N, C-alpha and C positions, 0 to 999 in steps of 0.2 A: 432827559438823561439829568443827572443830580449836578449841582454845581457845587464847589468845593465848600466846606463848612463855613468858613470866613464870609462866604458870598450868599450864604441862604440862611443866616441867623435872623434876619428879618422876616422871614415869612411866618404867617399867622399859625396859632396853634388851632384855632378853631373848636367846634363842639362836635363831639361824638356821641350824642344820646342815643342813636340808634344803635350804636357796636357796643355800649355799653349795656343794652337789653339782651345781648346774645347769652343762651344757654351756656354752662360751663361744663357739661357732661361729657365724657371722652366717647360714649359710643356713638356710632354714626347714626345720622337721622334718616330714616328711610321716606324715599320720594317717589312718586309715581313713575310708571315705565316711562323710559325716554326722558326723565328729568334728571338734572345734574346732583350729584350727592353734595351736601354741604356738611363739613365737618363742623361741630359745634365749637366755641373757642374754649380752649384749655383754662383750667382753673387760675393758673398765674397770672392770667388777663384780666380777670373777673372784675377789677376795677380800675381797668385801663383809663387814662395814661398813667395812673397811679399804682402805686404797689398794692400787691393782694396781700393783707397780713396773715390770712388762713393757708400758711404755706404747706406744701406737700413734696412728697419725696419725687414726684413723677419728672423724668427725664425727657423733654421733647426731641424728637429727631429733627426738628427745624424749627423756625418761626411760623405762626400762623399764616400761610399765604395769601388766605381770602382777605384778612385785614389789613395786610400789607399792600395786597392790590387795591382795596379800595382807598386806602392813605395815599397811594402813589396816584391814583386817578384823582384825588381830591387836592392834589399837589402839597400836601400836609407832611413835608419830607421831615421836619422836626420830630413827628408822632411815629415816622416809621424809624428814625432812630430810637426814640423810646422803646417801640416794640422789640428791637434787637437789645438793648439794654436790659429791660425786663426778662428777656430769653438769657441773657447773661446772669443774671441774677438766679434765674430758676436753675440754669446748670449748675451754678455753684453751690447752692443749697442742696440739690439733688446728689452731687458728688460727695459732699460733706455730710449727708444724713446718717445717723448712727445705723448700722446694718450688720446682723448677725452672721455667722459663718455659713448659714445657708442662702444668704443674699436676700433674707426678709428686712423690709426697713422698719424701724423702731415706731412706735405710734407717735411718737413727737420728735422734733429736732432736738428738743431739751435731754432726750432720754438717752443720755451718753454711755448710760450702764449695759444697753443693749447692746451695744459692740461699737468698734471704731468706723469712721469714715467710710462711704460706698467705696470709695476709687483705693483703699487699702486692699481691696480684693483683686486688684488688677496686677498686671506685669510691671515690674521695674525693667526699664529698659535694658540694663546690663544683663538680665537673666534672660533676654531674647538675643542681643548682640553681645555675644560671650567673646571675652579677650582673647579666646584662642579660635574664634571664628565655629564652635563645636554646634550642632545641630541642637536648637533648646529642648530639654525634657519636655516641654508641653505641647510640643508640635504632635498634631494628630487626635488632639482631644476635642470634644465637641466644643461649640460656641458657649454652651452652658456650663460646662467644665471649666473652661478658660475664664470664666467669670467668678470662679470660686478658688483663688489661690490664697492657699493655709498655711503655705512653708516655701521656705528658700534656700536654695543649694549654695551655701558660701564656702565652698572647696575652691572656687574659683574667685579672683578678687573683684571687686565691684568697678574696678577701672584699670586700663592696661597700665602696667608697671607696678603697681601696687602688690603688697603681699596679701594673702587673704586675712581676714579678722581673726584672732585668736579667741575662742569662744572656752567657757568654763565647762567643766565636765558635765556632761548628759545636758548640756544646753541646746535647745532647739531653736534655731532662728525664726522670730516669729514677726513676719512681714507687715502685719497687721498693726500692731503696737510697739515696733522698734524699727527707726529708720537706721540704714546701713550706708553711711555717707562717706565718699573719698573724692568726688568731683567739687571742684571750685570753680568750675565754669557752667555758663548756662547752656552752652552748645559745646560739644567737643570731650575729649577725655584727658583733660589736663586736671593735674593731681600733685600732690605731695611729691611724688617720684619724679617728675620732670618740671617742677615750679622755677627751677633755677636755669633752664635754658628756654622753656616754651610755655608760657602761661597765657591764657586768655579767659575771660568770662564773655561769652558771646562775641568771641573773636578779639577779645580785648584783655585788660588786666583783672586781677583777682580784687573783691571789695572786702574791706576789713572795716568791722563795725566799730562803734564808740566804745564798747569794751576790749577792743584789740584782737578780735576773733575774725577769721576767714567767715564769709558765708558759703554755705555748702548748698549744692543743687542735685536734683533728681529729677528723672523724666519717667513717666507712667504711661503705660500704652493700654487701650481697652481691648477687649476681646475680639473683636470684629476686625481691629486692624491687626493684632497678634495673628488671626486665622488666615487674614491677607498674605502677610509677611512668611508664615510658614508654607501656606500652599504654592507659593512663587519662590519659595527659598531664596528670599532677600536678606534673610538674616544673617548673611555673610560676604565678602567680595566675591568668592567663587559663585556663588549663586546669583548674584547680581549680573555678573559678565555674561554668563550663561544666558540669564533672561533677555538682556539687551542685545545679545548676539541673535537670539532666535526672533527679535523684533517685538520683545515684549514691552509695553509701555505701563509704567506706573501708574495705577488708578485706585487709590483706596477706596474701600466701601464708603456709600454716600448715604445720609440721614434723609428720612421722609417724617413729615409732620404728623402724620396718622400713625407711624410706629415708633414706641418708647424705646429709648437705647439705642436707635439705629444711626448708623454712620462711624466713621472713625474719629477717634479722640486721642489727642496728645495733651498731658499734662505736664507743665513744668514748675518745679516746688523749689523756693527759696527758702533755706533755714538758716535761723540764727542761733547760735549757742548762748543760751541764758545764763546770765550771771547774777550776782546777788542784789544788784541795784534795779532788775527787772521785776515789773508788776507780772509773774506768770498767769494772773487771771484773767489777763488780757490778750493773751496767746493761746492758739492752739498749739498744745504741748504733746510731745512723744519724748520716750527714752531714746538715745541714740549712741550708736558706735561711729566714731567718725575718724578716719586716717587724715591726721593734721599735719602740717610741718613742724619737725622738733627743731630744736635749736641749732642741732648740727646739719640742717636740711633735708635729712630723713624722715620718711614717714613714721610719724608716732601715732599708737591708737590711743583713743581716749574714749571713756565712757562719760556722757554729758546729757543734759536735758536740752533739746531743740524747741523753738518756737518759730510757726509758720510767719514768715515775713512777705511773701511774695508768691503768688498762684497764677499761672497762664492757663488756660483752656482754649484749645484748639479744636474745631469741630467743622468736619466736612459735611455738608448738607445741600439739598435740592437747590436753595436757593442760592448757595454760597459753594461753589465747586472750588472757588478760592480759599474756602473754610472763613468760619466764623471766629474772629480772634478776640476773647475777652480776656482782660488782665485785672488783677485785684492785688491789693497791698493792705497789711496791717496800719490801723490809721495813726500809729506812733511812729511810723517810720521816719518822717522829717521834723515832726514838731507836736507838741503838746501843749494844754493848757495850764501854766505854772500858778495859777489861782486856784483854779477846781482841783489840781493835782500837784502840789508843789513837791512832791518826791518822785514825780515821774520823769523819765528822761527819753529823749528820742532816741532811736536807735542807730540812726546814719548822718546827724547833724547836731553839732556843737552850738547851741544861739550864744554862748560866752564868747565865740572866737567870729564876729561878724566881718572881719577881712580875711577870713582863711580863704582860698582859693578853693573853688568848687570841683568836684568831678575830675579830680587828677589821679591819674592810675599812680599806684606804690611802685616803688623801684626797690628790686631785691640788691643786697650786698653780697657778692661772694656765694650767690645762688641762694640766699635766706632773706625773707622779707622782714623788715622790722613792723612791729604790730602798731603801726601808727594809723589811727582811724581816717579814714577819707570823709572828707566833708562834701556830702551831696546835696544836691539842689536838683529842683524839678525845672526844666527848661519850658516845658509847655504845661501850664496849670491845669488842673482837672476841671472840666467845663462846669458851669454853673447849674446846667439841668441835671449833670450827674450827680453834683453836690446834693442837689434838693432830692434827688430820687435816693441817695445813699441817707439822708437823714430820715427817709420815709422808713427805708429799711431798718436801720439802727433802732428806730422808736418800734418797731413791729417786734423786732427779734430781743430788744431790751426787756420787754414786758416778761418773756418767760426766761431772762438771765441767760441767754444763748452767749457763748463766746462768739459766735459770728456777729455778732453786733460791733466788734471792734476791726470789722474789716471792710474794706470800700472798694468799689469798682472805679476803676481808672477812667476806663473807655471801652467801647467795643467797636472793632472793626469790621468791615464787610464789603464786600463788591456789589455797588450799585449798577453796576452794568457787567456781569460776568462774560458776556461775549466780546467784552472790547480786548483787543489784543496789545501788550505792551509795545511802545513805539521804539524805533531804534534810537540808541544812545545820541546819535547825532542829528536828531529829527527835528529838534528845537524845544524851547521853553514855551509853556510850563509842563507839557505832558511828558517830557522826558525824565522828569523827576516825580510829578505828582500821579502819573500813571505808570511808574517803572514796572509793577508788577502785573499790570493789563487789570482788567475786571473795575476801574475806576474807583478805587478805594476811598471809604469815608469812615473815620476823619484819615487824612492823608499820611498823618505822623501818628504813632502810638509807641510808647515805651513803659517799660515798668522799672523803677529807678532801683531795683534790686536785681535786676537782670539784664539791662543795657545801659547802666549807669554812664559808660563813657560813649554811647552814641548819641548822649544829647548835645551835639556840637552847636547847634544855635545857628549864627551866621557863617556861611561856606561858600566856597565856590561850586557854582551847579556842577562842574565836573567831576565832584568828589562824590555825588549821589547817584549819577546815572549808571545804570545796567550796560555792561558789557564796553566800557570804556577800553579801547586797547592799553596793554599794560605799557606798551612804549610810549603813548602818549601822556606825558606828564603836563600838570594846569599849566598855563602860563603864568608869569610874574602875577602877583596881586597887584590889585589897582593901586596906581602912583607908588610903585616900590624902585621906579628906577632911580639908580644912585647918581647923583650927579658928577660930570665929568666922564662917566664910563662910555663904553662902546655899545652896551645894551640898547637896543632900539626902543625908540618911546611906545608905550603901549596903554591903551585907554579902551578898556571894554565897552562896548555899546549895547546895551546901557551896564553901567557899574554896578547898579543895583535893581534888583526886580521889585516892580512895585504893582499893585492891583489895577491900577490904568493903564500899564504899558500896552502900547501898540493899539489898544481896543479892539484885540481880536485879528490884528491884522498879519503880516507876514512873522513868523516866529523867530525869536532871537535863537541863534543857536547856540547850543551848550558848548561847553568845553573852553569858554572864553573868559573863565574868571568872573563871570557875573555872580554877584553875590546872593544868595538865595538864604532863607531861613528853613533848615532842615534838620531833624533828628535822625531818626529812623522808623520803621513800621514792620509790624509782625508779618503783613502780606509782602512787603517790599523785601525784607529780609530773606522771607521762606521761599520766596519765589526763585531764588538764586540756588536753592539746593538742587543736587543732582544725583545721579546713581554712576557705579563704577561700570565702565565699558570695556577696561582691558586692565590688565594687572600681571605683572612678572615678580615675583616675591625674590628672585634672584639676583635683580638689579641693584647695585651699589647705591648709597642715599644720593650720590652726586649725579645719580640717572634716574631717579624716582620720578621727574617729571614725565616720562614715558610712559607712566601708568595713568590712564586717563579717566576722568569722570565727565558726564554730559552736561550740558548747559543748564540754562535758565527753564523753568517749568518742566523739567524731566523728572525731578524727585517727588511731583505732588505735593510741593510744600513742606516736605519731611526733611530735616538735615539728618535724621537716624541714619540714614542708609548710607551715608559717606562718610559722617563724623564719628559714627559708633561701629561700623560694622569691621571686621577683622580678616585676613586670609586664613582659611582653614588648611593647615599642613596635611598632607596624604598620610593616612593611618601608617 
């Protein structure tokens, strides 16, 4: 079993000369009868544990299981993490590889005239989970057809409550070259129509960049998952209630290492509106129509250029039924080199305000958000091994002057023990927090500063992190908070702070006692909470909406789309 990252950093890297000699062809190797068939190592691992500069558009269905097994048996856990990190970079490059309308990849990554990135052929989540719960137009198509989305119906709004986009005469929405954006939350349907009353960005507030603009978000779904959603009618609340009522369990398609582009993929993008002070050569840029909040608080359509500042990749695979989670950011998000680039400005941090409070949610006045930039900081630094790998990638991609040299991997999270069940919320530290989603994730915490800005809480009571803490059970007073002369009983957490030497593995410290732990959030931890609709009555008044039920942890197969994006389809 794996140890938490901070306990296994001392493990040696070791030499892997034998592994480096493996062939890189994809064709299966023929073995004698009754012999085990061994798949050659894929090209992206040809220079393992370093980045292979001869990049390809191949999309692995999983990490190389044979390599993973050998490394685990040799207890080279740092190199197992490196295998997942290289897999993350390969997914990123394959998804962003220029691809034509027939799905053919360009000869090189730099040949952008060949077509937009591969993922632009996939489906926007709002086209599958429509605001009126209607059956998606794409349902019933073959997998091949589902992977070639060349048009988009904008007669329906991109998010609940927004008006449809107004297009010029004879304009045909091109989902490959233009983004249509209205959501200002990484999870959910929050937009300019409901900013004044209910706004969240991954369940929290909006992010405002240093130009004073909202960051916009969209989610794309691959053909395998779309086909599954259509086949089981999970694209609306009606279908989910019927599905669960018949005993259905959400189980998305799973990827296999010998099958390219297999498994379910969900992609999240964070887009920044580019201004005159931004260096557009350092961003992946697209035209966009955005539904912004106007001065009166109402939706306002704008035509802008947007630059990619954040990208999540979630991929369900054979080794990782809790999904592989890779998250990337644009390199100028938080800081720049003022000597090498004196005119360059960070997107989400002002270096001239060292005393600015960081990661503070903006506050609306009369439903309107003043465009005061959020001063963003990263609570958990990018690990040094990731920084070294990113430098290798930047050097390789920089030779071809690819724009992707300006993006960096923050980290890759995956389950080290997929069979490990999540412990009960009151079972004790540290497992109640570190293994909240089950699967023993590594790293324990992972956030993207453009998508989970306000989840980077740092030190906090353990009971704020545990899955399933009863809503009626509030955390006790924080350590040493008793007011002198009051009747509040004395309270001393035991222990007040969690340390790595605590208890030496003896009886666990029970959570819910305000013991201070370091915690942000994690992809696995957050997405494990996703459920599915089990009952719904559209006639209920708002005061009784709680009677509409969703299932609990681990029932939505790590996809928030089912409950956050689905709508009820009214009878025709």
